[in-house]
C-alpha positions as CSV (number, residue, x, y, z in Angstrom):
1,M,-12.8,16.4,-3.2
2,T,-8.8,16.1,-2.1
3,S,-7.2,13.0,-0.5
4,L,-7.6,15.0,2.8
5,H,-11.1,15.3,2.6
6,I,-11.2,11.2,2.0
7,M,-8.5,10.9,5.2
8,R,-11.3,12.8,7.2
9,A,-14.4,11.1,6.1
10,A,-13.0,7.8,6.9
11,I,-11.8,8.4,9.9
12,S,-15.0,9.6,10.9
13,V,-16.8,6.7,9.3
14,V,-14.3,4.4,11.8
15,G,-14.9,6.9,14.7
16,G,-18.4,6.4,14.4
17,L,-18.8,2.6,13.5
18,L,-16.2,2.0,16.7
19,L,-18.9,4.2,18.7
20,A,-21.7,2.2,17.6
21,L,-20.2,-0.7,18.4
22,M,-19.2,0.4,22.2
23,L,-23.1,0.5,23.1
24,P,-23.4,-2.9,24.0
25,L,-20.9,-2.6,26.9
26,A,-24.0,-1.2,29.1
27,A,-25.6,-4.7,28.6
28,R,-22.5,-6.1,29.5
29,A,-22.5,-4.8,32.9
30,A,-25.7,-5.6,33.9
31,E,-24.9,-9.0,33.2
32,L,-22.1,-8.9,35.4
33,A,-24.1,-7.8,38.2
34,V,-26.3,-10.6,38.5
35,Q,-23.5,-13.1,38.5
36,P,-23.2,-15.7,41.4
37,A,-19.8,-14.7,43.0
38,F,-17.0,-18.1,43.1
39,E,-13.5,-18.6,44.4
40,L,-11.1,-20.1,42.0
41,A,-8.1,-22.3,42.5
42,V,-5.5,-24.4,40.0
43,M,-3.5,-27.4,40.0
44,E,-1.6,-29.0,37.5
45,T,-1.9,-33.1,37.3
46,P,-0.3,-35.7,35.2
47,Q,-2.7,-36.9,33.0
48,G,-4.5,-40.1,34.4
49,T,-5.2,-38.5,37.6
50,T,-8.2,-39.2,38.7
51,L,-10.1,-36.3,41.3
52,D,-10.4,-38.8,43.8
53,D,-6.6,-39.0,44.2
54,I,-6.8,-34.8,44.3
55,L,-8.9,-35.0,47.0
56,T,-7.4,-37.5,49.0
57,G,-4.5,-35.7,48.9
58,R,-2.7,-38.5,46.3
59,A,-2.0,-35.4,43.9
60,Q,0.8,-33.0,45.0
61,P,1.0,-30.1,45.4
62,G,-2.5,-29.3,45.6
63,F,-4.7,-26.6,44.6
64,T,-3.4,-22.7,44.4
65,P,-6.2,-19.9,45.2
66,V,-6.5,-17.4,42.4
67,L,-8.4,-14.3,43.1
68,T,-9.6,-13.4,39.7
69,P,-11.9,-14.5,37.6
70,G,-9.5,-16.4,35.5
71,F,-5.6,-16.7,35.2
72,P,-3.3,-17.1,32.3
73,F,-2.1,-21.0,31.5
74,Q,0.5,-23.0,29.7
75,A,-1.0,-26.4,28.7
76,R,1.0,-28.9,28.1
77,E,0.7,-32.6,26.5
78,G,0.6,-34.8,29.0
79,Q,-1.0,-33.0,31.6
80,V,-4.1,-31.6,32.9
81,L,-5.3,-28.3,34.7
82,W,-7.9,-28.5,37.2
83,V,-9.9,-25.9,37.9
84,R,-11.9,-25.6,41.5
85,V,-15.0,-23.5,41.8
86,R,-16.1,-22.5,44.9
87,T,-19.9,-20.8,44.4
88,E,-23.0,-20.7,46.5
89,L,-25.6,-21.2,43.6
90,P,-28.9,-19.5,44.0
91,P,-32.2,-21.8,43.2
92,A,-31.8,-22.6,39.4
93,P,-33.5,-20.0,37.3
94,P,-35.5,-20.9,34.1
95,G,-33.0,-22.6,32.1
96,G,-30.6,-23.3,34.7
97,W,-27.1,-22.3,35.5
98,R,-23.9,-22.3,33.4
99,V,-20.7,-22.3,33.5
100,G,-19.0,-20.0,30.3
101,I,-15.3,-20.5,29.3
102,V,-13.7,-17.8,26.7
103,R,-13.0,-20.1,23.8
104,V,-9.4,-21.2,23.2
105,P,-7.6,-24.1,21.3
106,L,-8.5,-26.5,24.3
107,D,-8.6,-30.2,23.6
108,H,-10.6,-31.1,26.0
109,I,-12.7,-29.4,28.9
110,R,-14.8,-31.9,31.2
111,L,-17.1,-30.3,33.9
112,R,-17.2,-32.5,37.4
113,V,-19.6,-31.8,40.2
114,Q,-18.8,-33.4,43.6
115,P,-19.9,-35.1,44.9
116,P,-19.9,-37.4,43.0
117,G,-17.5,-36.2,41.3
118,A,-18.7,-37.4,37.9
119,V,-18.5,-35.8,34.3
120,V,-21.5,-33.4,34.0
121,S,-21.1,-31.6,30.7
122,R,-17.8,-31.7,28.4
123,A,-16.7,-29.4,25.3
124,S,-13.8,-29.0,23.0
125,F,-12.4,-26.6,20.7
126,F,-12.0,-28.7,17.9
127,V,-15.6,-29.9,17.2
128,T,-18.5,-28.3,14.9
129,G,-20.8,-26.0,16.8
130,K,-24.2,-26.1,16.9
131,D,-26.1,-24.7,13.5
132,S,-28.3,-23.0,15.5
133,T,-25.8,-20.9,17.5
134,P,-22.9,-20.4,15.2
135,W,-20.1,-18.5,16.1
136,P,-20.0,-19.0,19.6
137,A,-17.7,-17.1,21.8
138,T,-17.6,-19.1,25.0
139,F,-18.0,-22.8,25.5
140,E,-21.1,-23.5,27.2
141,L,-21.4,-25.9,30.1
142,K,-24.6,-27.0,31.7
143,L,-25.1,-27.6,35.3
144,P,-27.7,-30.0,37.0
145,P,-30.7,-28.2,37.6
146,E,-31.1,-29.3,40.9
147,L,-27.7,-27.6,42.0
148,Q,-28.2,-25.0,44.6
149,G,-26.4,-23.8,47.6
150,R,-22.6,-24.4,48.7
151,T,-21.1,-25.8,45.5
152,T,-18.0,-27.1,44.8
153,L,-17.3,-27.7,40.8
154,Y,-14.1,-29.0,39.2
155,L,-12.7,-28.4,35.6
156,E,-10.4,-30.3,33.6
157,L,-8.2,-29.0,31.3
158,E,-6.2,-30.8,28.1
159,G,-4.1,-28.8,25.7
160,K,-0.8,-28.3,24.2
161,V,-1.0,-24.2,23.8
162,R,-0.9,-20.8,26.4
163,G,-4.0,-18.8,26.3
164,G,-6.1,-17.0,28.9
165,F,-8.7,-18.5,31.3
166,H,-11.6,-16.6,31.5
167,L,-14.3,-18.4,33.8
168,R,-18.3,-16.9,33.8
169,L,-21.2,-18.6,35.7
170,R,-24.4,-17.2,34.9
171,D,-28.2,-18.0,34.1
172,A,-29.1,-19.6,30.6
173,A,-30.8,-16.2,29.5
174,S,-27.7,-14.0,30.4
175,A,-25.9,-16.7,28.2
176,D,-27.8,-16.9,25.5
177,G,-27.9,-12.9,25.2
178,G,-24.2,-12.5,25.6
179,E,-23.7,-15.3,22.7
180,A,-26.1,-13.4,20.4
181,R,-24.2,-10.2,20.9
182,A,-20.8,-12.0,20.2
183,R,-22.7,-13.9,17.0
184,G,-23.5,-10.2,16.0
185,F,-19.7,-9.0,16.5
186,F,-18.4,-12.1,14.5
187,R,-20.9,-11.6,11.6
188,L,-19.7,-8.2,11.3
189,V,-16.1,-8.7,11.2
190,Y,-16.5,-12.1,8.8
191,G,-19.1,-10.1,6.5
192,L,-16.7,-7.3,6.4
193,F,-13.3,-9.6,5.7
194,L,-16.2,-11.6,2.7
195,L,-17.2,-8.2,1.4
196,V,-13.8,-7.3,0.9
197,A,-12.5,-10.1,-1.2
198,A,-15.4,-9.8,-2.8
199,L,-15.3,-6.6,-4.2
200,S,-12.0,-7.1,-4.7
201,V,-12.4,-8.8,-7.8
202,I,-14.9,-6.2,-9.4
203,R,-12.2,-3.4,-8.7
204,Y,-9.5,-5.8,-10.1
205,V,-11.5,-6.3,-13.5
206,E,-11.9,-2.1,-13.6
207,D,-8.6,-1.6,-12.9
208,N,-5.6,-4.5,-12.9
209,R,-2.7,-2.3,-12.0
210,S,-4.9,-1.4,-9.0
211,G,-3.6,-4.3,-6.2
212,A,-6.5,-5.3,-5.9
213,L,-6.6,-8.8,-6.0
214,A,-3.9,-8.3,-3.2
215,V,-6.4,-6.9,-0.7
216,G,-9.1,-9.6,-1.8
217,A,-6.6,-12.3,-0.8
218,A,-5.7,-10.1,2.4
219,A,-9.0,-10.3,3.7
220,L,-9.9,-14.0,2.8
221,C,-6.4,-15.0,4.8
222,S,-7.3,-12.5,7.4
223,W,-10.6,-14.3,7.5
224,L,-9.7,-17.7,8.2
225,A,-7.1,-16.6,10.2
226,C,-10.3,-15.2,12.6
227,L,-11.8,-18.1,11.9
228,G,-8.9,-20.1,13.3
229,F,-8.1,-17.8,16.6
230,N,-11.6,-18.3,17.6
231,G,-12.5,-21.4,16.6
232,H,-15.0,-21.3,14.2
233,V,-13.3,-22.7,11.4
234,Y,-14.5,-26.2,12.1
235,S,-18.2,-25.0,11.0
236,L,-17.3,-25.2,7.4
237,P,-17.4,-28.7,6.1
238,E,-14.1,-28.3,3.6
239,V,-12.4,-27.3,6.8
240,A,-13.6,-29.7,9.5
241,L,-11.5,-32.4,8.2
242,L,-8.6,-30.8,10.0
243,S,-9.6,-30.8,13.5
244,G,-7.8,-34.0,13.7
245,L,-4.7,-31.6,13.3
246,G,-5.4,-30.3,16.6
247,A,-4.2,-26.9,18.0
248,T,-1.5,-26.6,15.2
249,V,-4.4,-25.9,12.4
250,P,-5.8,-22.7,14.5
251,Q,-2.1,-21.2,14.9
252,A,-0.6,-22.0,11.5
253,L,-3.8,-20.5,10.3
254,L,-3.5,-17.5,12.2
255,L,-0.2,-16.7,11.1
256,L,-1.4,-17.0,7.1
257,G,-3.3,-13.9,7.5
258,A,0.3,-12.0,8.3
259,G,2.1,-12.2,4.7
260,P,-1.0,-11.3,3.0
261,L,-1.1,-8.2,4.8
262,V,2.4,-7.3,4.0
263,L,1.6,-7.5,0.2
264,A,-1.7,-6.0,0.3
265,T,0.1,-3.0,2.1
266,R,3.0,-2.7,-0.2
267,Y,0.3,-2.1,-3.0
268,Y,-1.5,0.5,-1.3
269,S,1.5,2.5,0.1
270,G,2.6,2.9,-3.6
271,L,5.9,1.5,-2.6
272,A,6.9,0.9,-5.9
273,K,7.0,4.7,-6.5
274,S,7.3,6.0,-2.7
275,A,10.6,3.7,-1.9
276,P,11.5,1.5,-4.5
277,G,14.4,-0.2,-2.7
278,M,11.9,-1.6,0.1
279,V,9.8,-3.6,-2.3
280,P,12.0,-6.7,-3.0
281,W,12.3,-6.8,1.2
282,A,8.3,-6.6,1.2
283,R,7.5,-9.2,-1.1
284,A,10.4,-11.3,0.2
285,L,8.9,-11.3,3.6
286,G,4.8,-11.7,2.8
287,W,5.8,-14.4,0.8
288,A,7.8,-16.2,3.7
289,L,5.3,-15.7,6.3
290,L,2.5,-17.1,3.6
291,L,4.7,-20.1,3.4
292,L,5.6,-20.5,6.5
293,A,2.1,-20.8,7.7
294,V,1.6,-23.3,4.7
295,F,4.0,-25.4,6.1
296,G,2.7,-25.4,9.9
297,L,-0.9,-25.5,8.8
298,F,0.3,-29.5,6.9
299,A,3.3,-30.4,8.7
300,S,1.8,-32.3,11.8
301,S,5.2,-32.7,13.2
302,T,5.2,-29.2,14.3
303,P,4.9,-28.6,18.2
304,P,1.4,-26.5,18.7
305,A,3.1,-24.2,21.2
306,L,5.8,-23.3,18.8
307,L,3.5,-22.5,16.0
308,Q,1.5,-20.0,18.0
309,A,4.5,-18.3,19.0
310,L,5.7,-18.0,15.5
311,A,1.9,-16.2,14.6
312,W,2.3,-13.6,17.1
313,L,6.0,-12.9,16.4
314,G,5.2,-12.8,12.3
315,Y,1.9,-10.9,12.8
316,G,4.5,-8.5,15.1
317,I,6.7,-8.4,12.2
318,A,4.1,-7.9,9.6
319,G,2.5,-4.9,11.7
320,V,6.0,-3.5,11.7
321,A,6.4,-3.5,7.9
322,C,3.0,-2.4,7.3
323,L,3.6,1.0,9.3
324,L,7.1,1.6,8.4
325,M,5.6,1.2,4.6
326,L,2.5,3.5,5.5
327,L,5.1,5.8,6.9
328,V,7.1,6.2,3.5
329,D,3.9,6.8,1.7
330,S,3.7,10.5,1.3
331,R,-0.1,10.6,0.2
332,S,-2.4,12.2,2.6
333,Y,-4.7,9.2,2.5
334,R,-2.4,6.5,4.4
335,W,-3.6,8.1,7.6
336,A,-6.5,6.4,8.1
337,P,-4.9,3.0,7.5
338,L,-2.2,3.9,9.7
339,L,-4.6,4.7,12.7
340,T,-6.9,1.5,12.3
341,L,-3.2,-0.2,11.8
342,L,-1.9,1.0,15.1
343,A,-4.9,0.9,16.4
344,T,-5.1,-3.0,16.2
345,A,-1.6,-3.1,17.6
346,A,-3.1,-1.4,20.8
347,A,-6.1,-3.5,20.6
348,V,-3.5,-6.8,20.6
349,V,-2.1,-5.1,23.4
350,V,-5.4,-4.8,25.1
351,R,-6.1,-8.9,24.3
352,V,-2.7,-9.5,26.5
353,L,-3.1,-7.9,29.2
354,T,-6.9,-9.0,29.2
355,D,-5.5,-12.4,29.4
356,L,-3.3,-11.3,32.3
357,Q,-6.5,-10.3,34.1
358,V,-5.4,-6.5,34.0
359,L,-8.4,-5.8,32.2
360,P,-12.2,-7.4,32.3
361,A,-12.9,-10.0,29.6
362,S,-15.1,-8.3,27.6
363,L,-16.0,-8.4,23.8
364,Y,-14.6,-6.2,22.7
365,N,-11.2,-6.5,25.3
366,L,-10.8,-10.0,23.5
367,Y,-11.9,-9.9,20.1
368,G,-11.5,-5.9,19.2
369,W,-8.4,-6.4,17.3
370,Q,-9.8,-8.3,14.7
371,L,-12.7,-5.8,13.7
372,L,-9.6,-3.0,13.2
373,L,-7.7,-5.3,11.5
374,A,-11.4,-5.6,9.1
375,I,-11.5,-1.6,9.2
376,T,-7.7,-1.6,8.4
377,V,-8.4,-4.5,4.8
378,T,-11.7,-2.4,4.2
379,L,-9.9,1.1,3.6
380,Y,-6.9,-0.2,1.5
381,L,-9.6,-1.3,-0.9
382,A,-12.2,1.5,-0.3
383,L,-9.9,4.6,-0.1
384,P,-8.1,4.4,-3.4
385,W,-11.3,3.2,-4.9
386,I,-13.1,6.1,-4.1
387,R,-10.1,8.3,-5.0
388,A,-10.2,7.1,-8.4
389,R,-14.0,7.4,-8.8
390,L,-13.5,11.3,-7.5
391,Q,-10.9,11.6,-10.0
392,Q,-13.3,10.3,-12.8
393,W,-16.2,12.6,-11.9
394,A,-13.9,15.7,-11.5
395,I,-12.7,14.7,-14.7
396,R,-16.1,14.7,-16.6
397,K,-17.3,18.0,-14.5
398,R,-15.0,20.1,-16.1
399,A,-14.7,18.4,-19.5
400,E,-16.7,19.6,-22.0
401,K,-16.1,16.6,-24.8
402,P,-14.8,13.4,-24.3
403,E,-10.9,13.7,-22.7
404,P,-8.3,11.6,-24.7
405,S,-6.9,8.8,-23.1
406,A,-4.0,9.6,-20.9
407,T,-1.6,8.2,-24.3
408,E,-2.9,9.6,-26.7
409,K,-2.7,12.7,-24.7
410,I,1.3,12.5,-24.1
411,A,1.8,11.3,-27.6
412,A,0.2,14.7,-29.1
413,A,2.2,16.6,-26.1
414,R,5.4,15.0,-26.6
415,E,5.1,16.0,-30.4
416,R,4.5,19.2,-30.2
417,L,6.8,20.1,-27.1
418,M,9.6,18.3,-29.5
419,E,9.0,20.6,-31.8
420,S,8.8,23.4,-30.0
421,L,11.9,23.0,-27.6
422,Q,14.1,22.0,-31.0
423,S,12.9,25.2,-32.9
424,G,13.7,27.7,-29.3
425,L,17.3,25.8,-29.1
426,K,18.2,26.3,-32.3
427,N,17.4,30.1,-32.9
428,A,18.2,31.1,-28.8
429,A,20.9,33.4,-28.5
430,D,23.6,31.5,-26.0
431,G,22.6,33.1,-22.7
432,D,19.2,32.2,-22.9
433,L,19.7,28.6,-23.6
434,K,19.3,27.0,-20.0
435,W,16.0,29.3,-19.8
436,I,14.2,28.3,-23.5
437,A,13.2,24.4,-22.2
438,F,11.5,25.9,-19.1
439,R,9.6,28.2,-21.3
440,R,9.0,26.0,-23.8
441,L,7.9,23.3,-21.1
442,L,5.4,26.2,-19.6
443,D,3.8,26.9,-22.5
444,G,3.6,23.3,-23.8
445,L,1.5,22.7,-20.7
446,K,-0.6,25.7,-21.0
447,S,-2.5,24.3,-24.0
448,V,-3.4,20.9,-23.0
449,L,-3.6,21.2,-18.9
450,P,-6.5,23.1,-17.5
451,Q,-4.9,25.3,-15.0
452,S,-4.8,28.8,-13.1
453,S,-1.1,29.6,-13.3
454,A,2.3,26.9,-13.8
455,A,5.9,27.4,-12.8
456,V,9.1,26.1,-12.9
457,V,11.6,26.0,-9.6
458,A,15.2,25.8,-10.2
459,M,17.9,26.3,-7.7
460,H,21.4,26.0,-7.9
461,F,20.6,24.4,-11.5
462,H,23.9,24.5,-12.8
463,G,25.2,27.4,-10.6
464,E,21.8,29.6,-11.2
465,D,18.5,30.3,-9.4
466,L,15.5,30.3,-11.7
467,L,11.7,30.7,-11.6
468,Q,9.7,30.9,-14.7
469,V,6.1,31.6,-14.4
470,E,2.7,31.5,-16.4
471,P,1.3,33.9,-16.8
472,P,4.0,36.2,-15.9
473,D,1.5,38.5,-13.8
474,A,1.7,35.9,-11.6
475,E,5.5,35.9,-11.1
476,D,5.4,37.7,-7.4
477,R,3.0,35.5,-6.1
478,Y,5.1,33.0,-6.6
479,R,8.2,34.4,-5.3
480,E,5.6,35.2,-2.0
481,L,4.7,31.2,-1.9
482,L,9.3,30.4,-1.9
483,S,9.3,32.5,0.9
484,Q,6.7,31.6,2.8
485,R,6.8,27.2,1.6
486,A,10.5,26.8,0.4
487,T,11.2,24.0,2.7
488,L,8.2,22.3,1.9
489,L,8.2,22.4,-1.8
490,K,12.0,21.6,-1.6
491,N,11.0,18.4,0.7
492,L,8.1,17.2,-1.8
493,S,10.3,18.0,-4.8
494,R,13.4,15.3,-3.7
495,L,10.4,12.3,-3.6
496,R,10.4,10.4,-6.3
497,A,6.5,10.5,-7.3
498,P,4.5,13.5,-8.1
499,Q,2.1,15.2,-5.2
500,Q,-0.5,17.2,-5.2
501,I,-1.3,18.9,-2.2
502,G,-3.7,21.6,-1.0
503,I,-2.2,24.9,0.2
504,D,-2.8,28.5,0.8
505,F,-0.5,31.2,1.7
506,D,-0.3,35.2,1.8
507,G,0.5,36.9,-1.8
508,P,1.6,40.6,-2.5
509,Q,-2.4,41.5,-2.4
510,G,-2.8,39.5,0.9
511,P,-3.8,36.1,2.3
512,L,-5.1,33.8,-0.5
513,D,-7.9,31.5,-0.5
514,Q,-6.4,27.5,-0.4
515,V,-5.3,26.1,-4.1
516,Q,-4.3,23.0,-5.4
517,L,-0.9,22.7,-6.3
518,A,1.0,19.8,-8.3
519,I,4.6,19.3,-7.4
520,I,6.2,17.2,-10.1
521,P,9.9,16.9,-9.1
522,L,12.6,17.5,-11.3
523,P,16.1,15.6,-11.4
524,V,18.0,18.8,-10.2
525,G,20.9,18.1,-8.3
526,R,22.1,18.9,-4.2
527,P,22.1,21.0,-2.8
528,G,19.8,22.5,-5.7
529,W,16.2,21.5,-6.0
530,G,13.4,21.9,-8.4
531,A,9.9,21.4,-9.7
532,L,7.7,21.8,-12.0
533,L,4.2,23.8,-10.1
534,V,0.8,23.8,-11.9
535,E,-2.0,26.0,-9.8
536,R,-5.9,25.2,-9.5
537,S,-8.6,25.7,-7.6
538,A,-8.7,24.1,-4.5
539,D,-11.7,22.0,-5.4
540,V,-10.5,20.7,-9.1
541,T,-8.1,17.5,-8.1
542,Y,-5.6,16.2,-10.4
543,S,-6.0,12.9,-11.9
544,D,-2.9,10.0,-12.2
545,A,-3.3,10.8,-16.4
546,E,-2.7,14.5,-15.9
547,L,0.4,14.1,-13.0
548,A,1.5,11.1,-15.5
549,L,1.5,14.2,-18.5
550,C,3.2,16.9,-16.2
551,T,5.9,14.5,-15.2
552,E,6.4,13.4,-19.1
553,F,6.7,16.6,-20.2
554,A,8.9,17.9,-17.3
555,A,11.4,15.2,-18.0
556,M,11.6,16.3,-21.5
557,A,11.9,19.7,-20.5
558,I,15.0,18.8,-18.0
559,V,16.6,16.5,-20.6
560,A,16.1,19.7,-23.6
561,G,17.8,22.4,-20.7
562,E,20.7,19.5,-19.6
563,E,21.6,19.5,-23.7
564,A,21.3,23.3,-23.6
565,A,23.5,23.5,-20.6
566,N,26.1,21.1,-22.2
567,V,26.1,22.9,-25.7
568,V,26.6,25.7,-23.8
569,S,29.5,24.5,-21.8
570,A,31.1,23.0,-25.1
571,Q,31.1,26.2,-26.4
572,R,32.5,27.9,-23.2
573,A,35.0,25.1,-23.2
574,A,36.1,25.9,-26.8
575,D,35.8,29.6,-26.4
576,T,38.4,29.8,-23.3
577,D,41.9,30.5,-23.5
578,A,43.8,27.7,-22.1
579,A,46.4,29.0,-20.4
580,T,44.9,31.9,-18.4
581,G,40.7,30.8,-18.5
582,V,40.0,34.0,-19.7
583,L,38.1,34.2,-23.5
584,R,40.5,33.8,-26.4
585,A,40.1,37.0,-28.6
586,E,38.3,36.0,-31.0
587,P,35.2,35.1,-29.3
588,L,35.5,37.9,-27.0
589,R,35.7,40.5,-30.2
590,A,32.9,38.6,-31.4
591,A,30.7,39.1,-28.4
592,L,32.3,43.2,-28.3
593,A,30.7,43.4,-31.2
594,R,27.0,41.8,-30.0
595,H,27.6,44.4,-26.8
596,I,27.8,47.4,-29.0
597,D,24.9,46.7,-31.1
598,H,22.8,46.1,-27.7
599,S,24.0,49.5,-26.3
600,R,23.4,51.5,-29.4
601,Q,19.9,50.1,-29.9
602,K,18.9,50.2,-25.7
603,Q,21.1,53.1,-25.9
604,V,22.8,52.7,-22.5
605,P,26.4,53.0,-21.8
606,M,29.0,50.6,-22.3
607,S,32.7,51.1,-21.7
608,L,35.8,49.1,-22.6
609,L,39.0,48.5,-20.7
610,Y,42.0,47.6,-22.0
611,V,44.7,46.2,-19.6
612,L,48.5,45.7,-20.0
613,V,50.5,43.9,-17.4
614,D,53.7,46.4,-16.8
615,Q,56.1,43.4,-16.0
616,L,55.2,41.4,-19.6
617,P,58.1,42.6,-21.7
618,G,60.5,41.9,-18.9
619,L,59.5,38.8,-18.4
620,R,59.5,37.7,-22.0
621,E,62.7,38.5,-22.7
622,T,63.9,36.8,-19.6
623,G,61.5,33.2,-19.8
624,G,59.9,33.3,-23.2
625,E,56.3,32.7,-23.8
626,V,56.3,30.3,-20.6
627,G,57.8,33.4,-18.3
628,A,55.1,35.6,-20.4
629,T,52.3,33.1,-19.1
630,A,53.2,32.4,-15.8
631,G,52.8,36.6,-15.5
632,L,49.7,36.7,-16.9
633,R,48.0,33.7,-14.9
634,P,47.9,35.4,-11.5
635,V,46.6,38.7,-13.4
636,A,43.7,36.8,-14.8
637,E,42.6,34.9,-12.0
638,L,42.2,38.3,-9.9
639,L,40.6,39.6,-12.9
640,R,38.3,37.2,-12.8
641,E,37.3,37.1,-9.4
642,E,36.7,41.1,-9.5
643,V,35.3,41.6,-12.2
644,D,31.5,42.6,-11.9
645,Y,28.7,40.5,-12.8
646,G,27.3,40.5,-16.3
647,D,31.1,41.8,-17.5
648,L,33.0,40.2,-20.1
649,I,36.8,39.7,-19.6
650,G,39.1,38.0,-22.6
651,R,42.7,38.3,-24.0
652,S,43.3,41.2,-25.7
653,G,46.1,39.5,-27.5
654,P,49.6,38.3,-26.5
655,D,49.9,41.4,-24.0
656,G,47.1,41.4,-22.1
657,F,43.2,41.7,-21.3
658,L,40.4,43.6,-22.7
659,L,36.9,44.1,-20.0
660,V,33.5,45.0,-21.3
661,A,31.7,46.7,-18.4
662,N,28.2,47.3,-19.2
663,G,26.0,49.6,-18.0
664,K,29.3,52.1,-17.4
665,R,29.5,55.8,-18.3
666,L,33.5,56.4,-18.6
667,I,33.8,58.2,-15.1
668,E,31.9,55.1,-13.5
669,A,34.4,53.0,-16.0
670,R,37.8,54.5,-14.6
671,D,36.4,54.0,-10.9
672,Y,35.9,50.3,-11.7
673,A,39.6,50.6,-13.5
674,E,41.4,52.3,-10.7
675,R,39.4,49.4,-8.0
676,L,40.9,46.7,-10.5
677,R,44.3,47.9,-10.2
678,A,44.9,48.3,-6.7
679,A,43.9,44.7,-6.3
680,V,46.1,43.9,-8.8
681,A,48.9,46.2,-7.2
682,R,47.8,44.6,-3.5
683,M,48.1,41.0,-5.1
684,P,51.1,38.6,-3.8
685,V,52.9,37.4,-5.9
686,D,55.2,34.0,-6.4
687,A,58.5,35.5,-6.1
688,R,60.2,33.3,-8.7
689,I,57.4,35.3,-11.1
690,A,58.1,38.7,-10.5
691,A,58.7,40.8,-7.1
692,S,55.3,42.3,-8.1
693,L,53.3,42.9,-10.7
694,T,51.1,45.5,-11.5
695,V,48.8,46.7,-14.1
696,S,48.1,49.8,-16.5
697,I,44.7,50.5,-18.1
698,G,42.9,52.4,-20.9
699,V,39.8,53.2,-20.6
700,A,36.9,53.8,-23.2
701,Q,33.7,54.5,-23.4
702,A,31.4,53.4,-26.3
703,G,29.6,56.5,-28.4
704,P,25.7,56.4,-28.9
705,A,26.4,55.6,-32.2
706,E,29.3,53.5,-31.9
707,R,29.3,50.5,-34.4
708,D,33.2,49.8,-35.2
709,A,34.6,47.2,-32.4
710,A,38.0,47.5,-33.6
711,A,37.5,51.6,-33.3
712,L,36.9,51.0,-29.8
713,V,39.6,48.4,-28.8
714,E,42.1,51.1,-30.4
715,R,40.9,54.0,-28.7
716,A,41.2,51.5,-24.9
717,L,44.6,50.7,-26.3
718,K,45.9,53.6,-27.4
719,A,44.9,54.9,-23.8
720,A,46.7,52.1,-21.9
721,Q,49.7,52.7,-23.9
722,I,50.0,56.1,-22.7
723,A,49.2,54.9,-18.9
724,S,51.9,52.8,-19.4
725,K,54.6,54.9,-20.9
726,N,54.0,57.1,-18.1
727,G,55.2,54.7,-15.6
728,G,52.7,52.1,-15.4
729,N,50.3,50.7,-12.4
730,Q,48.0,53.6,-13.2
731,I,44.9,54.4,-15.5
732,F,43.9,56.5,-18.7
733,S,41.7,57.7,-20.5
């Protein structure tokens, strides 16, 4: 099962869970249908204002009508919000009528009935709920059973924070049913948080590098944040002692969940591999939010309204940071928590719109963000755990014997690969040094890593494009892959971490089924790129240990390849004539001998061109060796640009150049020489050197049994001398 399958399964589970939780909305709609209608009005007075002051008009400016079932409010210290409720009450049903108010951090709520204006019920956010009805969603204020007909109720609200006032007038049966649904919802949310916190310890025991404790801490702090936000924290005996701190505690606990969420996302997203530069910022942000929450919890002087604003701002910053960390993660199973995190942000917006009376005050509009946050934290723990178990299962499935540990496998493979690299580079020809390291890499991987095929792609590696494939008959398929998916492979190769993807493409024999491809980036400098590609069937994934093994091998091979390239560069520098930039005479004659042997053994044609600069004797006579070098240099630069790929050019001695023309018979070599002669004749020349420069070229072809390089050079020299004596600026063979 691939990471894509894990992501799809997670999304299906989340979608099914949310769909199942939406079913109680029908019951909520039926409940709303039987509520008595009511009219609201609100006013704010200084603390100490009595109901009699309001009714007699001494308290101004009077009530302002509200056209919705609630309103957003800002409660201030020293002020009281008065809410007038007018309704037509039918005869009391069994259990009587109740006024329900969605729980917000209010210090005091008092319900008065006029007449006579006495308090008939009261509630507070900061008291312990009944053991028989834990986790309430509303303040339930009972009305006297004798009330019916036209009734006016007055609510006194005292607090220090802002929030949304949502009022419900319903019978006892509807109220109990609504509270039962709310308790079920909160049990699910809190249960998910606590389950993740407990399972994170087990996961940590299994793998102490998994970051499970960070996820568990995030789950525990998010649980406390939800308890504080919902006013359920005071049901815990240890926390009930904090009730004297008032509205500060719920806001501090809400902020407490933001920092650990950032730290947990840092581990889940693999930030240390995908974007190591962001790790210090993420760590600093997480701990800063955590310390700010602890300070707010124990600094009683912090205004609750300020702490409430800091809590929501902290969650906003934390949410953006978490989204960024998940976006830079290149693994496919990032999408499930990314989507649930976005859904959580959307649910917070829904809560704000609900408090503004734009949306109805349903259970899920008010508290749905808490469920989505719990699902996000659950995915942080579950998805990597499931992926690790599936990888272990896949390894056991294909292993015929117990597989060595990753450390043992890498150590043994490293030793074999190093021996192979040293032997191959020692015995390889100069032209093969840049290939040998990658060939040894593929041979070494084949013996230790189950695979269908493997390839090394290095584009613009020291000026060349390299493709090594094992087995060789798979080369056509990889060339097709590069032609179709080069951009994808290039982008993945520039990531720091190894990747595995499911991919399909059209091969030479038609469409192929999907395969599993490991992509190990190689450090090839821009604009080039490189990667080690390892192919398997689509149903067999790579374990982390196997990806580590590939990465280790690739690093060793690229280092060996760079060392080989440096050897070649150093050798070229030693063999190059500093004055003209072509090979010195001695290295060229040694290379000529090798080319003659190759031509004789393979029975392929080869010719030699001897190039003399016609003006060189005069330049040497007037300017000495400095003048001669000044005339040779522009001719050498032009010849280096004009020679065919694979041909060698170097100094023949003090007066000219030798050019080894591989694969050319005499007639082809003459045409080749004529093209070079014409190019030199057209070349612009610095007037301080000479009015113009021309060359005389002698051409000689190596015989089928040619062995003597000196004899071939002598024939080409004599032909060049004849061309020069005949007036120069011509060829002779």
